[in-house]
C-alpha positions in Angstrom: 114.2 181.9 148.9 113.8 181.6 145.1 114.0 184.8 143.1 110.5 185.7 142.0 111.7 187.7 139.0 114.0 184.9 137.8 111.7 182.0 138.2 108.2 183.5 137.9 107.7 182.7 134.2 108.8 179.1 134.5 106.6 178.5 137.5 103.6 180.2 135.9 103.8 178.0 132.9 103.9 175.0 135.2 100.9 176.2 137.1 98.9 176.6 133.9 99.3 172.9 133.1 96.4 170.6 133.8 96.7 169.1 137.3 95.2 165.7 136.8 95.7 164.8 140.4 98.6 162.6 139.3 100.9 161.6 142.1 103.8 161.1 139.7 103.3 164.5 138.1 103.2 166.4 141.4 106.2 164.4 142.6 108.2 165.4 139.6 107.2 169.1 140.0 108.2 169.1 143.7 111.5 167.3 143.1 112.4 169.8 140.3 111.9 172.9 142.3 113.2 171.4 145.5 116.6 171.1 143.8 116.7 174.9 143.2 119.0 176.6 145.8 118.3 173.9 148.4 114.6 174.9 149.0 112.6 172.9 151.3 109.7 170.9 149.7 107.0 172.7 151.7 108.3 176.1 150.8 108.4 175.2 147.1 104.8 174.0 147.1 103.7 177.2 148.8 105.7 179.3 146.4 104.2 177.6 143.3 100.7 178.2 144.5 101.3 181.7 145.6 102.8 182.8 142.3 100.0 181.0 140.4 97.4 182.9 142.4 99.1 186.3 141.9 99.5 185.8 138.2 96.0 184.5 137.6 97.2 181.1 136.5 95.2 178.9 138.8 91.8 177.4 138.2 89.9 174.2 138.8 91.6 171.2 137.3 90.4 170.6 133.7 88.2 167.6 133.3 89.7 164.8 131.2 88.2 164.6 127.8 87.1 161.1 127.1 85.5 161.9 123.7 86.8 159.6 121.0 89.2 161.4 118.6 87.7 162.6 115.4 89.0 160.9 112.3 91.7 162.7 110.5 90.7 164.4 107.3 92.7 165.1 104.1 89.7 166.6 102.3 88.0 169.9 103.2 84.5 168.6 102.7 84.7 165.3 104.6 81.5 164.5 106.4 82.3 163.3 109.9 78.8 162.6 111.5 78.2 158.8 111.4 81.6 158.1 109.9 82.7 154.6 111.2 85.5 153.8 108.8 87.6 155.8 106.3 90.5 154.6 104.3 92.3 157.6 102.8 94.9 155.2 101.3 97.6 157.8 101.7 100.2 155.6 103.3 102.1 155.3 100.1 104.0 152.3 101.4 103.5 149.0 103.3 100.8 146.4 103.2 98.2 148.0 105.4 95.5 150.6 104.7 94.8 152.3 108.0 91.3 153.3 109.1 91.6 156.9 110.2 88.6 156.7 112.7 88.7 155.2 116.2 87.2 152.0 114.8 90.7 150.9 113.7 89.2 148.8 110.9 92.5 148.4 109.0 92.8 146.4 105.8 95.5 143.9 104.8 96.9 144.4 101.3 97.6 141.4 99.1 99.7 142.5 96.1 98.0 145.8 95.3 100.5 148.6 94.7 100.7 152.3 95.7 100.2 154.9 93.0 99.1 158.5 92.7 95.4 158.7 93.5 92.5 161.0 93.3 93.7 162.5 96.6 97.2 161.7 97.6 97.9 158.0 97.1 95.6 155.2 95.9 95.8 151.5 95.5 96.2 149.9 92.0 94.8 146.4 91.4 96.2 144.4 88.5 93.1 142.1 88.0 95.2 139.0 88.6 96.4 138.6 92.2 95.7 141.9 94.0 93.1 142.6 96.7 92.6 143.9 100.3 91.0 141.9 103.1 89.0 143.8 105.8 88.3 142.1 109.1 85.1 143.8 110.3 81.7 142.9 109.0 80.4 145.0 106.1 78.1 147.8 107.2 75.2 146.7 105.0 75.0 143.3 106.7 72.4 144.7 109.1 69.0 146.3 108.6 69.9 149.8 109.8 70.7 152.7 107.5 74.2 153.0 106.0 76.3 154.6 103.3 79.5 153.7 101.5 81.4 156.3 99.4 84.5 155.8 97.3 86.4 156.8 94.1 87.2 154.2 91.4 89.1 154.3 88.2 88.5 151.0 86.3 90.9 149.9 83.6 88.7 147.4 81.7 85.2 145.8 81.6 86.0 142.2 82.4 87.4 142.5 85.9 84.3 143.1 87.9 84.4 143.0 91.7 85.0 146.2 93.6 83.6 144.9 97.0 82.7 141.4 97.8 81.4 141.3 101.3 82.6 137.9 102.6 86.0 136.3 102.4 85.4 132.6 101.9 84.3 130.6 98.8 80.5 130.9 99.4 78.3 132.9 97.1 75.4 133.3 99.6 74.7 135.9 102.2 76.8 138.7 100.6 76.8 142.0 98.7 78.6 142.3 95.3 79.5 145.9 94.2 81.0 145.7 90.8 82.0 147.5 87.6 82.1 145.9 84.2 79.3 143.6 82.9 79.1 141.6 79.7 82.1 143.6 78.4 80.3 146.9 79.0 81.5 149.7 81.1 78.8 149.5 83.7 78.6 149.9 87.5 76.1 148.1 89.7 75.5 146.1 92.8 73.4 143.2 94.1 73.1 141.0 97.2 72.3 137.3 97.6 70.5 136.4 100.7 71.1 133.4 102.9 68.3 131.5 101.1 70.1 132.2 97.7 67.6 134.8 96.5 69.4 137.3 94.3 68.4 141.0 94.8 69.6 143.2 91.9 69.7 147.0 91.8 70.5 147.8 88.2 73.5 149.2 86.4 74.6 152.5 85.0 77.4 153.7 82.8 80.9 154.5 84.2 83.9 155.6 82.2 87.1 153.7 81.9 90.5 155.1 82.9 89.2 158.1 84.7 88.1 158.8 88.3 84.4 158.5 89.2 82.9 159.0 92.7 80.3 156.5 93.8 78.1 156.6 96.8 75.4 154.0 97.8 73.1 154.8 100.8 70.3 152.8 102.3 67.4 154.2 104.3 64.9 151.7 105.4 64.4 149.5 102.3 65.4 152.3 99.8 68.8 152.4 98.1 70.1 155.6 96.6 73.0 155.4 94.1 75.0 158.5 93.3 77.6 159.1 90.5 79.8 162.1 90.8 77.6 163.7 93.4 74.3 163.3 91.4 71.5 160.8 92.2 71.4 158.2 89.5 68.8 155.8 90.8 66.7 155.1 93.8 65.4 151.6 94.2 63.1 150.0 96.9 63.9 146.5 98.0 60.4 145.2 98.2 61.2 141.9 99.8 64.3 142.6 101.9 66.4 139.8 103.2 69.8 141.5 103.7 72.9 139.3 104.2 73.7 138.5 107.8 77.2 137.0 107.3 79.6 138.2 110.0 83.2 138.3 109.2 85.9 139.6 106.9 85.3 140.8 103.3 87.3 141.8 100.1 88.1 144.9 98.3 89.1 144.1 94.7 88.1 140.5 94.4 85.2 138.1 95.0 85.1 134.5 96.1 86.6 133.2 92.9 90.2 134.4 92.3 89.8 134.3 88.5 87.6 137.4 88.8 89.5 140.3 90.3 89.2 144.1 89.9 91.6 145.9 87.6 92.0 149.6 88.2 92.4 152.1 91.0 90.5 152.7 94.2 90.8 155.6 96.6 89.1 157.3 99.6 86.6 154.7 100.8 84.3 156.0 103.6 81.6 154.0 105.5 78.8 155.6 107.5 76.3 154.2 109.9 73.6 156.4 108.5 72.2 157.4 105.1 73.9 160.5 103.8 71.7 163.2 102.2 72.1 164.2 98.6 73.7 167.4 99.7 76.3 165.6 101.8 77.2 163.2 98.9 77.6 166.2 96.6 79.8 167.9 99.2 82.1 164.8 99.4 82.4 164.7 95.6 83.3 168.4 95.5 85.8 168.2 98.4 
């Protein structure tokens, strides 16, 4: 018979583990203890259960948790509710930006380089031949509420596109989120519907060569634009006809390769709901 004093701790730790009713797991447990001092298999099973009961280690098998894993966070104020994609851009190497949520909406880097960012690493775009391609359809290409949040650090006023929400040569059925307009340091966005109607949402000042946090949310037909945690503008789309294009899109370029973004981008987060002003401020302060 096994020595209780010698083997009690080991067996108790074993009994505390989750018994997922796995045949392989039980088989390994039985085989391990059957090897000790030539014990018979049935005696080992009885001994394990007896010690577990005496030491208060037993209990109903824990239910398996099938809840999707929460996205990882490298900022204390990250808002998780409704977060469907987040690129922290902290890889620091390689040609992939990994989505830290369970959506696995990774982006393929074309030429952009890793540099020190607003938080950890960021991507630097040279305005010539650097961009990222994202496979999944842009969140605003549906009529429900949504938010996109990101940090940018533009280097000049002539290289405009931050996000262009399709990846072919067409200029229809897409959003264009940009900085730099008519050689002015401005940020703005628009969309062109499938019938070629252009919907513009104004521009506002943004500094060069320093980090600015931007968030754009949509609730119904109302768009709210935030700069550094503060509401800058709220615009109603009076005749909505949002793009319906389904497919990949660009970070750092548009359909024409002669107009590419020059500067840094970091911490892009996409939500399937409209964030409140307090939540946007919390992200900015995080």
